[in-house]
N, C-alpha and C positions, 0 to 999 in steps of 0.2 A: 227827740224823745229821750227822757232821762231814765236811770236805772230803776227807779220806783215804777215808772210807767211800763217799762219792759216786763218787770215781774207781774204786774197786774194783767196785762194782756195776755201773757203766756198762761198764767193761771186760769184766767177766764176761758180761754180757749180749751184747756184741759177739762174744765168743769162744765163745758156745754153752754157757756154764756152766763152762768150764775157767778155772782161776786162772792167769794169766800176768802178766808185769810190764806196767805201764802206762807208756807212754812219753810224756813231757811236754816240750815245748819252751817255755821261758819267754822271752818277748820283750816285757816291759812296762816302762814307765817311770812314774814316776821311779825312781832307783836304790834308794831306801828301800823302795818298794812291792815292787820286784822282789826285794830281799834278804828281805823278810818272806815272800813267796810261797815263795821257796827254802827258808827256814827251816822253813816249814809242811810242805812236801812232801818235802824231801831225805832226811829220816831214816825215811821210810816204807819197809818192806821190799818192798812190791809196786809202788812207783813209782820209775821211772828218769828222771831229768833228762838228756835227750839233747842239750841245748844251751841256752845262755843268750845272748841278744842284748840289747845296751843301747839299740838303736833298731830301728825297723821296716824299715830299708832292706834287710836281708839275710834277711827272713823267707821269701820264696818259695824262694830257694836252700837255706836250711836245712831247710825242710820236705821239699823234694825229696830231700835227702841223708839226713835222719834218719828220715823217715816217722813222725812222732809220732801217737800216738792223740789227744792234746790239745795245743792251742796256747793259751798264756795271754798275752794282750795288754792294753793300756790302753784304757779306755773314756773317750772325751773328754767334755767338758762338756755337749754336746748330747744325749748318749746315743743318737746315730745309730749304726747298724751301722757298724763300721770298714770302710773301703773295701777292705781286703785280704780281707775275708770272702768277698765275691763271687767273687773269683779262686780263693782257696784252696778253698772248698767246692765250686766246680765241678770243679776238678782232683782234689781229694782228698775225695770225699763220705763216706768213712768217719770222717774226723776231725771232732772237735768243737772249738769255739773258746770260750774263756772270756774275756770282756772285763770287767775290773776297774777301778772308779773309785777313785782314790787320794783324792780330795777329799770324797767322801761315801760313805755306806754303800749302795752300789749295784754290782751285778755282773749280767752277762747272759751266758747260755750260748747259742751259735749251733750249728746243725747243719743238714745238707742233708737234705731230704725232698721230692723233686719240686720243691720251692721252698725257700728258706732260711727257717727258722723261729727263733724266739728265746724265751727264758723268763727272767724275772727270778729271780735267786738271791740268797740271803742273802749279804752281803758280810762273811764271817766265815771263820775257819778251817774251821768245820763246813760252811758253805755251799760253799766252794771244793772241799774234799775230797769232799763229797756230789756235786757237779757232775761231778767227775772220775771218780767211781766208779759213777755211776748214770745210766741213761737218764731215770729219773724224778728231777727235780732239786728240791731244797729251794726253795720259792717263798716270797718274803717278801710279795708283794702279791697272789698268787693269779692273776697275769696270764700268759697264754701267747698267743702269736699269730704271725701272719705279719708279717714285717718289710717295711716299705716301703723301696724302694731309696733310696739317698742321692741328694740333688739334686747334679748336677755343674755 
């Protein structure tokens, strides 16, 4: 299953089976990774890119304004949950966050469920689109679990 399919299945499940446009806010770096993500999803008829940010400073304001179904951000070297996840998933529990690593073949999907959960996803076009379209995500390592909070 590819990234586009993942977005579609996830959004359909959220909407009770009805097909609607999946709204995605892209806020990841570096520029090349952001452009690859946009190239992957922008030509999909069921996916609407509602915003593109070149850094994470304006994420909260952009999410409040655009109300995306998915936010795509960068995953840092440590693979710790991005700090913004806690704030966003608390305020927007319907939204899912995909964190993509540019330097390695690693991506993680985050969502709210009484506590914040994560799931490793395949870092490919198929993995990203699957994660965006489905509550059931393509898992590369078979790992799913509760995330530990970041150390401050």
